[in-house]
C-alpha positions as CSV (number, residue, x, y, z in Angstrom):
1,M,6.8,84.9,-140.3
2,V,7.9,85.1,-143.9
3,T,8.3,88.6,-145.6
4,H,8.4,89.4,-149.2
5,A,11.7,88.8,-151.1
6,S,11.7,92.6,-152.1
7,T,13.0,93.4,-148.7
8,V,16.1,91.5,-149.6
9,L,16.4,91.6,-153.3
10,A,15.7,95.0,-154.2
11,P,15.8,98.3,-152.0
12,P,12.4,99.9,-151.6
13,V,11.5,103.1,-153.4
14,V,10.7,105.6,-150.9
15,T,8.4,108.4,-152.3
16,P,8.6,111.6,-150.2
17,Q,5.2,113.1,-149.4
18,P,4.3,116.3,-151.1
19,A,3.4,119.4,-149.3
20,P,-0.1,120.7,-149.2
21,G,-1.3,121.8,-152.5
22,E,1.9,120.6,-154.3
23,R,1.7,118.7,-157.4
24,T,2.4,114.9,-157.0
25,G,3.4,114.4,-160.7
26,P,2.0,111.6,-162.8
27,S,0.5,108.5,-161.3
28,P,2.2,105.1,-161.8
29,G,-0.4,104.1,-164.3
30,S,0.0,107.3,-166.4
31,A,3.8,107.2,-165.9
32,G,3.8,103.6,-167.4
33,A,1.6,104.9,-170.4
34,V,4.1,107.7,-171.0
35,A,7.0,105.4,-171.1
36,V,5.3,102.9,-173.5
37,G,4.2,105.9,-175.6
38,L,7.7,107.1,-175.9
39,F,8.8,103.7,-176.8
40,L,6.2,103.3,-179.4
41,G,6.9,106.8,-180.6
42,A,10.7,105.9,-181.0
43,R,10.1,102.7,-182.8
44,L,7.4,103.9,-185.3
45,T,9.8,106.6,-186.0
46,G,12.5,104.1,-186.7
47,A,10.1,102.0,-188.8
48,A,9.3,105.0,-190.8
49,V,13.0,105.9,-191.7
50,L,13.6,102.1,-192.5
51,A,10.5,102.4,-194.7
52,L,11.9,105.5,-196.6
53,V,15.4,104.1,-196.9
54,G,13.9,100.8,-198.1
55,A,11.7,102.3,-200.6
56,A,14.6,104.4,-202.0
57,A,16.5,101.2,-202.5
58,G,13.6,99.2,-204.1
59,R,12.6,97.1,-201.0
60,H,9.3,96.6,-199.7
61,P,9.1,97.9,-196.2
62,L,6.7,95.0,-194.8
63,M,9.1,92.4,-196.3
64,L,12.0,94.1,-194.6
65,L,10.3,94.0,-191.4
66,G,8.7,90.6,-191.4
67,R,10.8,88.5,-193.6
68,S,14.4,89.1,-192.8
69,W,17.0,86.4,-191.7
70,D,15.6,84.4,-189.0
71,S,11.9,85.8,-189.4
72,K,11.6,83.5,-192.4
73,W,12.3,80.5,-190.4
74,Y,10.1,81.5,-187.6
75,L,7.1,82.0,-190.3
76,G,7.9,78.8,-191.9
77,I,7.5,77.0,-188.7
78,A,4.3,78.8,-187.9
79,A,2.7,78.2,-191.3
80,H,4.1,74.3,-191.8
81,G,5.5,73.1,-188.1
82,Y,8.9,71.7,-187.9
83,G,10.8,69.5,-190.3
84,H,12.4,71.8,-192.6
85,S,16.1,71.8,-193.2
86,L,18.8,73.6,-195.5
87,H,22.0,72.8,-196.9
88,L,24.1,75.7,-195.6
89,R,28.0,75.6,-196.6
90,S,29.2,72.3,-195.7
91,T,26.4,71.1,-193.4
92,V,22.7,70.7,-192.9
93,V,21.1,73.0,-190.5
94,S,17.6,72.3,-188.9
95,D,14.5,74.6,-188.0
96,L,14.6,72.8,-184.6
97,A,17.0,75.4,-183.7
98,F,14.3,78.0,-183.5
99,F,12.1,77.8,-180.0
100,P,8.3,77.2,-180.4
101,L,6.4,80.0,-178.5
102,Y,6.9,83.0,-181.0
103,P,5.7,80.8,-184.1
104,G,3.0,79.1,-182.0
105,L,1.7,82.6,-181.3
106,V,2.1,83.7,-185.0
107,R,0.1,80.5,-186.0
108,A,-2.5,81.4,-183.5
109,V,-3.1,84.9,-184.9
110,T,-3.4,83.6,-188.3
111,A,-6.0,81.3,-187.3
112,L,-8.0,83.8,-185.3
113,T,-7.7,87.0,-187.5
114,P,-7.5,87.5,-191.5
115,L,-3.7,88.5,-191.1
116,G,-1.2,86.6,-193.1
117,G,2.3,85.3,-191.6
118,V,4.0,88.6,-192.0
119,G,1.3,90.6,-190.6
120,A,0.9,88.1,-187.8
121,G,4.4,88.0,-186.9
122,L,4.7,91.7,-186.8
123,L,1.3,92.2,-184.6
124,V,3.0,89.7,-182.2
125,S,6.4,91.2,-182.1
126,W,4.9,94.8,-181.6
127,T,2.6,93.8,-178.9
128,A,5.4,92.0,-177.0
129,A,7.6,95.1,-177.5
130,A,4.9,97.3,-175.9
131,V,4.4,94.8,-173.0
132,A,8.3,94.4,-172.6
133,A,8.4,98.5,-172.3
134,A,5.8,98.4,-169.7
135,G,7.8,95.8,-167.7
136,I,11.0,97.6,-168.1
137,H,9.3,100.6,-166.8
138,A,8.0,98.9,-163.9
139,V,11.4,97.2,-163.1
140,G,13.2,100.6,-163.3
141,T,10.4,102.5,-161.3
142,R,10.6,99.9,-158.5
143,L,14.2,100.4,-158.1
144,H,15.0,104.1,-158.9
145,G,11.5,105.9,-159.5
146,R,9.3,106.7,-162.2
147,A,11.8,109.0,-164.0
148,V,14.6,106.4,-164.3
149,G,11.8,103.9,-165.4
150,I,10.8,106.2,-168.4
151,A,14.5,106.9,-169.2
152,L,15.2,103.2,-169.1
153,V,12.4,102.4,-171.6
154,L,13.5,105.2,-173.7
155,L,17.1,104.0,-173.9
156,W,16.0,100.7,-174.8
157,G,13.9,102.0,-177.6
158,L,17.0,103.8,-179.1
159,L,19.7,101.2,-178.7
160,P,21.8,100.7,-182.2
161,H,20.1,97.3,-182.9
162,S,16.7,98.3,-181.6
163,V,15.3,98.0,-185.2
164,V,15.0,94.4,-184.2
165,L,12.2,95.2,-181.9
166,S,10.3,96.5,-184.9
167,M,10.7,93.2,-186.8
168,A,9.4,89.8,-186.7
169,Y,11.8,88.6,-184.3
170,T,11.7,87.0,-180.9
171,E,13.5,89.4,-179.0
172,P,10.6,91.5,-177.9
173,L,8.8,88.4,-176.8
174,L,11.6,87.3,-174.5
175,T,12.1,90.7,-173.0
176,A,8.4,91.0,-172.2
177,F,8.4,87.9,-170.1
178,A,11.8,88.5,-168.7
179,A,10.9,91.9,-167.7
180,W,7.7,90.9,-165.8
181,S,9.4,87.9,-164.2
182,L,12.2,89.9,-162.9
183,H,9.6,92.5,-161.7
184,A,7.7,89.5,-159.9
185,V,10.9,88.3,-158.2
186,L,11.4,91.9,-157.0
187,T,8.0,92.1,-155.5
188,G,8.1,88.6,-153.9
189,H,5.3,87.0,-156.5
190,W,7.4,83.8,-156.8
191,R,4.8,81.5,-158.7
192,W,4.3,84.4,-161.5
193,A,8.3,84.7,-161.6
194,G,8.4,80.9,-162.2
195,V,5.5,81.1,-164.7
196,L,6.7,84.0,-166.8
197,A,10.3,82.4,-166.6
198,A,9.2,79.2,-168.1
199,C,7.7,81.1,-170.9
200,A,10.8,83.0,-171.6
201,G,12.4,79.5,-171.9
202,L,10.2,78.6,-174.6
203,A,10.9,81.8,-176.5
204,R,14.8,81.8,-177.2
205,P,17.7,79.6,-176.5
206,N,19.0,82.5,-174.1
207,G,15.7,82.5,-172.4
208,F,17.2,80.4,-169.7
209,A,18.9,83.4,-168.3
210,V,15.4,84.5,-166.8
211,A,15.2,81.0,-165.2
212,A,18.7,81.5,-163.9
213,A,17.8,84.8,-162.2
214,V,14.8,83.2,-160.5
215,L,16.9,80.4,-159.4
216,A,19.7,82.6,-158.1
217,A,17.3,84.8,-156.2
218,A,15.4,81.9,-154.7
219,G,18.7,80.4,-153.7
220,C,19.7,83.3,-152.0
221,E,16.5,83.7,-150.2
222,V,16.7,80.0,-149.0
223,W,20.3,80.6,-147.6
224,R,19.5,83.7,-145.9
225,R,16.3,82.4,-144.4
226,R,18.1,78.8,-143.7
227,G,15.2,77.1,-145.7
228,R,12.3,78.7,-144.0
229,V,10.4,80.1,-146.8
230,S,7.1,80.0,-148.4
231,H,6.0,77.0,-150.6
232,R,5.4,79.9,-153.3
233,L,9.3,80.1,-153.6
234,W,9.7,76.7,-154.0
235,T,7.0,76.3,-156.9
236,G,8.3,79.4,-158.7
237,A,12.0,77.9,-158.5
238,A,10.7,74.6,-159.8
239,L,8.7,76.1,-162.6
240,A,11.3,78.5,-163.8
241,P,13.4,76.2,-166.1
242,L,10.6,73.9,-167.4
243,G,10.0,75.7,-170.5
244,W,13.6,75.6,-171.8
245,T,14.2,72.1,-170.5
246,A,11.2,70.7,-172.2
247,Y,12.0,72.0,-175.6
248,V,15.6,71.1,-175.4
249,L,14.6,67.4,-174.1
250,W,11.9,67.4,-177.1
251,V,14.4,68.0,-179.5
252,G,16.8,65.5,-178.2
253,R,14.1,62.8,-178.4
254,R,12.9,63.8,-182.0
255,T,16.6,63.7,-183.0
256,G,17.4,60.3,-181.2
257,N,19.8,61.9,-178.8
258,P,17.8,62.8,-175.6
259,L,20.6,64.9,-174.0
260,G,22.8,66.1,-176.7
261,G,20.3,66.1,-179.7
262,Y,19.5,69.9,-179.4
263,F,23.1,70.8,-178.9
264,E,24.1,69.1,-182.0
265,V,21.3,71.2,-183.9
266,Q,23.0,74.2,-182.8
267,R,26.5,73.1,-183.3
268,R,25.4,72.7,-186.9
269,W,24.5,76.4,-187.0
270,G,27.7,77.3,-185.9
271,S,26.5,78.1,-182.4
272,R,28.1,76.5,-179.5
273,F,29.5,77.7,-176.3
274,D,33.5,77.7,-176.6
275,F,34.3,80.0,-173.4
276,G,34.7,83.1,-175.8
277,R,37.5,81.8,-178.2
278,G,35.4,82.6,-181.2
279,S,34.7,86.1,-180.2
280,L,38.4,86.5,-179.3
281,E,39.2,85.3,-182.8
282,V,36.9,87.9,-184.2
283,V,38.4,90.6,-182.1
284,R,41.9,89.6,-183.3
285,R,40.8,89.7,-187.1
286,S,39.2,93.0,-186.6
287,L,42.3,94.6,-185.0
288,L,44.9,93.3,-187.3
289,H,43.0,93.2,-190.8
290,G,40.2,95.4,-190.1
291,N,36.6,94.2,-190.8
292,R,33.2,95.3,-192.2
293,F,31.4,98.1,-190.3
294,V,28.8,95.9,-188.8
295,F,31.6,93.7,-187.0
296,A,33.2,96.8,-185.6
297,M,30.1,98.0,-184.2
298,A,29.3,94.7,-182.9
299,L,32.6,94.6,-181.2
300,I,32.1,98.2,-179.7
301,I,28.5,97.4,-178.5
302,A,29.8,94.1,-176.6
303,A,32.6,96.1,-175.0
304,V,30.1,98.7,-173.7
305,A,27.8,95.8,-172.6
306,V,30.9,94.4,-170.5
307,L,31.6,98.0,-169.1
308,L,27.9,98.5,-168.2
309,F,27.6,95.1,-166.5
310,A,30.7,96.2,-164.3
311,L,28.9,99.4,-163.6
312,L,26.0,97.1,-162.4
313,L,28.2,95.3,-160.1
314,V,29.7,98.2,-158.7
315,E,26.1,99.8,-157.8
316,R,25.3,96.6,-156.4
317,A,22.3,96.1,-158.3
318,P,19.9,93.2,-157.0
319,L,20.9,89.8,-157.6
320,P,18.2,88.8,-160.0
321,L,19.2,91.5,-162.4
322,L,23.0,90.7,-162.1
323,A,22.3,87.1,-162.7
324,Y,19.9,87.6,-165.7
325,S,22.3,90.0,-167.5
326,G,25.4,88.2,-166.5
327,V,24.0,84.9,-168.0
328,L,23.0,86.8,-171.2
329,L,26.4,88.4,-171.6
330,L,28.1,85.1,-170.8
331,I,26.1,83.5,-173.7
332,A,26.4,86.2,-176.2
333,L,30.1,86.6,-175.7
334,G,31.0,83.0,-174.9
335,G,29.4,81.4,-177.9
336,S,30.8,80.8,-181.4
337,G,29.6,82.0,-184.5
338,F,27.5,84.9,-186.1
339,F,29.5,87.6,-184.2
340,A,27.5,90.2,-186.0
341,S,24.4,88.8,-184.2
342,R,25.6,89.4,-180.6
343,P,24.3,93.0,-180.2
344,R,20.9,91.4,-180.8
345,F,21.4,88.7,-178.3
346,L,22.1,91.4,-175.9
347,L,18.8,93.4,-176.5
348,P,16.6,91.7,-173.7
349,A,19.6,92.7,-171.3
350,F,17.8,96.1,-170.4
351,P,19.2,96.0,-166.7
352,L,22.5,97.1,-168.3
353,L,20.9,100.1,-169.1
354,L,20.2,101.2,-165.6
355,P,23.5,103.1,-165.0
356,L,22.8,105.0,-168.2
357,A,19.1,105.8,-167.4
358,R,20.1,107.2,-163.9
359,A,22.9,109.4,-165.6
360,L,20.3,110.6,-168.1
361,V,17.7,111.6,-165.4
362,R,20.5,113.4,-163.4
363,T,21.5,115.1,-166.5
364,A,17.9,116.2,-167.4
365,R,17.3,117.7,-164.0
366,A,20.6,119.6,-164.1
367,R,20.8,120.4,-167.7
368,P,17.8,119.6,-169.8
369,W,19.3,120.7,-173.2
370,H,22.2,118.5,-172.7
371,A,19.8,115.7,-172.2
372,T,17.8,116.4,-175.1
373,V,20.9,116.6,-177.3
374,V,22.0,113.1,-175.9
375,V,18.8,111.4,-176.7
376,A,18.6,113.0,-180.0
377,A,21.9,111.7,-180.9
378,L,21.0,108.2,-179.8
379,A,17.8,108.3,-181.9
380,G,19.7,109.5,-185.0
381,L,22.3,106.6,-184.6
382,S,19.5,104.0,-183.9
383,Y,17.5,105.0,-186.9
384,V,20.2,105.5,-189.4
385,Y,22.2,102.5,-188.3
386,G,19.0,100.2,-187.9
387,A,18.1,101.2,-191.6
388,Y,21.6,100.3,-192.8
389,L,21.4,96.8,-191.2
390,V,18.2,95.7,-192.4
391,V,18.4,97.4,-195.9
392,F,22.0,97.3,-196.9
393,G,24.0,95.1,-194.2
394,H,24.8,91.8,-195.4
395,A,25.7,90.3,-192.3
396,P,23.0,88.2,-190.3
397,L,20.9,90.1,-187.9
């Protein structure tokens, strides 16, 4: 008889039985609503701060949120399809570098509603961010209880680069599929895990990390049970990489280079995997010659991400979370080009925040005032730095 993978891949959460008459606290549904409400409140406040700073600088808030950097490319694909290129420095870059799910959803919303491209893009992003927050809460609750689930969502919404979660970008969409796919793996729903991982692979290039997590967990389960697993596991594992693989092959076919076409498109954008040589060069220049504030912050965030991944390893987090976070970290730090964008690439790596969420909950129980000060400080940093990035920062988001 095959049991659920959750007994192997994640420790069950044991909820103590309350004494007669004792209050049991919020139900799982209400706790999830609290988590999503806190997240939306945090991001709405951040958007309001951005709007005030933008207005003071003579910039329209909707344009800042909906038409900054990569948002223009995605909205262009949604409106006109693929086929646009641009002369950038000494090369020609193509919109084929941008994966199709987000612009496809934006196009659907513009077709079904009176919203224009910017409004549709923001609606898709904000909806995906709320779904992602619910999924992150579900994962945190599954592993460590409701309080940690709520803290995990709050920390994710207050990251220095979380302003991107309020913009017409693809990180919220990837995180939504990733969180619920990981939750499906942890609860043994393999087919759902595979379908959601395939969707994540259509959202962003680093969406392959979700498929890697599903495949790693499936491989571990097959090894542990010596192949005696349910057909649902095989189906989920087969589905997981299909979205990413299908788009890469489609770009290859369109460019006339079936296996290497997509990677050539990315190379022209300056994005390629060079085992971290580009990142090390940025670090060297920053240490020897100094650099802009944005690059210094990116360097600090990358270093903290590595430390948090080490803590996940020490705490023996479930394999799918380690595989997912590890692949995202490897892609972010092992690639070349656009170092200032690395913190954005790490936004979907929410499992890295689990050690911090657990520490915050312990602090809140022992010293509530200290936890309040920490959250307020994180919020201030997130709002001020986010507004600076979008309104005044000259480095690509």
